[in-house]
C-alpha positions in Angstrom: -0.1 0.1 0.0 1.5 3.5 -0.9 1.8 6.3 1.6 -0.7 8.3 -0.2 -3.5 5.9 0.2 -3.0 5.5 3.8 -3.4 9.4 4.4 -6.9 10.3 5.7 -8.0 13.4 3.7 -10.0 16.0 5.4 -13.3 16.7 3.9 -16.2 19.1 4.6 -17.8 16.2 6.4 -14.6 16.0 8.8 -15.0 19.6 9.5 -18.7 19.2 10.7 -17.8 16.1 12.6 -14.8 18.1 14.3 -17.4 20.8 15.5 -19.7 18.2 16.8 -16.8 16.2 18.6 -15.7 19.8 19.9 -12.3 19.3 18.3 -10.7 22.8 17.1 -10.3 23.2 13.4 -7.1 24.8 12.2 -6.5 26.5 8.8 -3.8 28.5 7.3 -3.1 30.3 3.9 -1.0 29.0 1.2 -0.3 30.5 -2.2 2.3 28.0 -3.8 3.5 24.4 -3.9 6.3 24.6 -1.4 4.5 26.5 1.4 1.3 23.9 0.6 3.6 21.1 1.1 5.1 22.5 4.4 1.6 23.5 5.8 0.2 20.2 5.0 3.1 18.2 6.3 2.6 20.2 9.7 -0.9 18.7 10.3 -3.1 21.7 9.2 -6.8 20.7 8.5 -7.6 23.2 5.8 -5.7 25.3 3.7 -7.0 28.7 2.2 -5.8 29.8 -1.1 -6.8 33.5 -0.1 -7.5 36.4 -2.4 -4.7 37.9 0.1 -2.3 36.5 -2.4 -3.2 39.8 -4.0 -1.4 41.6 -1.1 1.3 38.9 -0.3 2.3 37.6 -3.7 1.6 40.5 -6.0 2.2 43.4 -3.5 -1.2 45.2 -4.2 -2.7 47.4 -1.3 -6.0 45.6 -1.3 -7.4 42.2 -2.1 -9.5 43.6 -5.2 -7.0 43.6 -8.0 -6.5 39.8 -8.2 -8.1 38.0 -11.2 -9.9 34.6 -11.3 -7.2 33.4 -13.7 -4.5 34.2 -11.0 -6.6 32.6 -8.2 -7.0 29.5 -10.4 -3.1 29.5 -10.9 -2.6 29.7 -7.1 -4.8 27.1 -6.3 -3.4 24.7 -9.0 0.1 25.4 -7.3 -1.4 24.5 -3.8 -3.1 21.4 -4.7 -0.1 19.6 -6.1 1.5 20.2 -2.7 -1.2 18.7 -0.7 -1.9 15.3 0.5 -4.5 15.7 3.3 -5.7 18.9 3.9 -9.2 20.3 2.7 -8.2 23.1 0.0 -10.7 26.0 0.0 -10.2 28.8 -2.7 -11.4 32.3 -2.4 -13.7 33.6 -5.3 -12.1 37.1 -6.0 -13.8 40.4 -6.2 -15.9 40.7 -9.3 -16.2 37.1 -9.8 -19.5 36.5 -8.1 -21.3 39.7 -7.1 -22.9 40.8 -10.2 -25.2 37.9 -11.0 -25.7 34.0 -9.9 -24.5 32.7 -13.3 -21.5 34.5 -13.3 -20.8 33.2 -9.7 -21.4 29.7 -10.6 -19.2 29.9 -13.8 -16.3 31.3 -11.6 -16.9 28.5 -9.0 -16.9 25.8 -11.6 -13.7 27.1 -13.1 -11.9 27.0 -9.9 -13.1 23.5 -9.0 -12.4 22.1 -12.8 -8.9 24.0 -13.3 -7.5 23.7 -10.0 -9.2 20.6 -8.7 -9.7 22.2 -5.3 -12.2 21.0 -2.8 -14.3 24.1 -2.1 -14.6 27.7 -2.7 -15.2 30.7 -0.2 -17.1 33.9 -0.8 -17.8 37.0 1.3 -21.2 38.4 2.4 -24.6 37.3 3.5 -28.1 38.1 2.2 -26.7 40.2 -0.5 -25.1 37.2 -2.2 -27.7 34.7 -1.1 -28.6 34.0 -4.8 -25.1 33.3 -6.0 -24.5 30.9 -2.8 -27.7 28.9 -3.6 -26.8 28.5 -7.4 -23.2 27.3 -6.4 -24.5 25.0 -3.7 -27.2 23.5 -6.1 -24.4 22.6 -8.5 -22.8 20.4 -5.8 -20.0 22.9 -5.1 -19.1 23.1 -1.4 -19.0 26.8 -0.2 -17.5 28.5 2.9 -18.9 31.7 3.9 -17.3 34.9 5.2 -18.8 37.5 7.5 -17.7 40.4 9.8 -14.7 42.2 8.1 -15.1 41.2 4.5 -11.9 42.7 2.8 -13.3 42.7 -0.7 -15.9 45.6 0.6 -12.9 47.6 2.1 -13.8 50.8 0.2 -17.6 50.5 1.2 -16.5 50.2 5.0 -13.4 52.7 4.6 -11.6 50.9 7.1 -10.2 47.6 8.5 -11.5 48.0 12.1 -13.6 45.4 14.0 -16.9 44.9 12.6 -20.4 44.5 14.4 -19.7 46.2 17.4 -23.2 47.9 17.1 -26.4 46.1 17.7 -27.6 46.7 14.1 -24.7 45.2 12.5 -24.4 42.5 15.0 -28.1 41.5 14.4 -27.5 41.3 10.6 -24.4 39.3 11.2 -26.6 36.8 13.1 -29.2 36.4 10.7 -26.5 36.3 7.8 -24.9 33.1 9.7 -28.1 31.5 10.0 -29.1 32.2 6.3 -25.6 30.9 5.3 -26.3 27.8 7.2 -29.7 27.4 5.7 -28.4 27.9 2.3 -26.0 24.9 2.7 -22.7 26.6 3.3 -20.5 24.0 5.1 -18.4 26.5 7.2 -18.2 30.0 8.0 -15.3 32.6 8.7 -15.8 35.1 11.0 -13.2 37.9 10.8 -12.6 40.8 13.1 -15.8 40.8 15.2 -16.1 41.1 19.0 -15.4 37.6 20.7 -18.7 37.5 22.6 -20.7 37.7 19.3 -18.5 34.9 17.6 -19.3 32.8 20.3 -23.0 33.4 20.1 -22.8 32.7 16.4 -20.7 29.5 16.8 -23.2 28.2 19.4 -26.3 29.0 17.3 -25.5 27.4 14.1 -24.7 23.9 13.5 -21.9 24.4 10.7 -18.3 25.1 12.0 -17.1 28.7 12.5 -13.6 29.6 11.8 -12.2 32.7 13.4 -9.6 35.5 12.6 -9.6 38.1 15.2 -12.9 36.8 16.6 -11.8 35.3 19.9 -11.4 31.7 21.2 -14.7 30.3 21.0 -15.0 29.8 17.2 -14.9 26.0 16.1 -11.5 26.7 14.5 -8.9 29.5 13.8 -7.4 30.8 10.5 -4.4 32.9 10.2 -2.3 34.2 7.1 0.8 31.8 6.7 3.1 34.8 6.2 1.9 36.7 9.1 2.2 33.5 11.5 5.6 32.8 10.5 6.8 36.6 10.7 7.6 37.2 7.1 5.8 40.5 7.4 7.5 42.7 9.8 5.1 45.7 9.6 1.7 43.7 10.1 0.9 43.5 13.7 -2.7 43.3 14.5 -3.8 42.4 18.2 -5.2 39.0 16.9 -1.8 37.9 15.5 0.6 35.6 17.2 3.8 35.2 15.6 5.5 31.7 15.7 8.8 32.7 13.9 10.6 35.9 13.0 11.4 34.7 9.3 11.8 38.3 8.1 14.9 38.7 10.3 16.1 34.9 9.6 15.9 35.4 5.9 17.6 38.9 5.5 20.1 37.7 7.8 20.7 34.7 5.7 20.9 36.7 2.5 23.2 39.2 4.2 25.6 36.5 5.2 25.3 34.9 1.5 26.3 38.3 0.1 29.3 38.6 2.4 30.5 35.1 1.7 30.5 35.5 -2.1 32.0 38.9 -2.1 35.2 37.7 0.1 35.3 34.6 -2.2 34.6 32.4 0.8 31.6 30.6 -1.0 31.7 28.3 -2.8 34.8 26.8 -0.8 36.9 23.6 -2.0 34.4 21.3 -0.5 31.7 23.0 -2.3 33.4 22.6 -5.6 33.7 20.1 -8.4 
């Protein structure tokens, strides 16, 4: 029996069971083959091919510029590096908001061309028809409420969402709507911990938090932030597990010195 056939793959059903069993779900982003391989080997449950690739891989200020073709490319790279984790891909801005037919077309392209396992999109009531159409086509959908970065120009800020009663009530009803529409899980981003706890307890699908406190059914972080490749990004919710920015710049600096003084390659490193 090959190693691959022994690996128990994570599915959407696995995540539902984890919520039921009160086992926390772990999720990180990845945008390329090498990172996906490492994250998967580390035992992560789910990998998000996030539209944050727009910021981290392409250097844009927001997530808005990334295209569907670019998201498919990143998803293809990630899928080739994964043996176990569930791979979820963001539908980018403009690929699903305008009409349900376009939304379905975008989701189908991601599933067919990248072989990913699910898609994620932002919003509640306003994207109801798009979600319904995608779910009815048999494509697993992960929802996303709270701070929805694709709406940044509408919000005008990346501050915590749903602090006021009206917005909190809308978020609660949107969460129930997403469950009713057949979403298999829901990301809650930058909302008060008490509200995230309430949402998590009131729906049967798993919630995955980012800046939403400890009571969500799981947590997601951006890989580059978690390993400290971004030295300037320091939100309250981020825990850094490494300081790779310092490590990598130090290694590069050492390499430059060694080459300049003809210390690399040495005799052992030459043929």
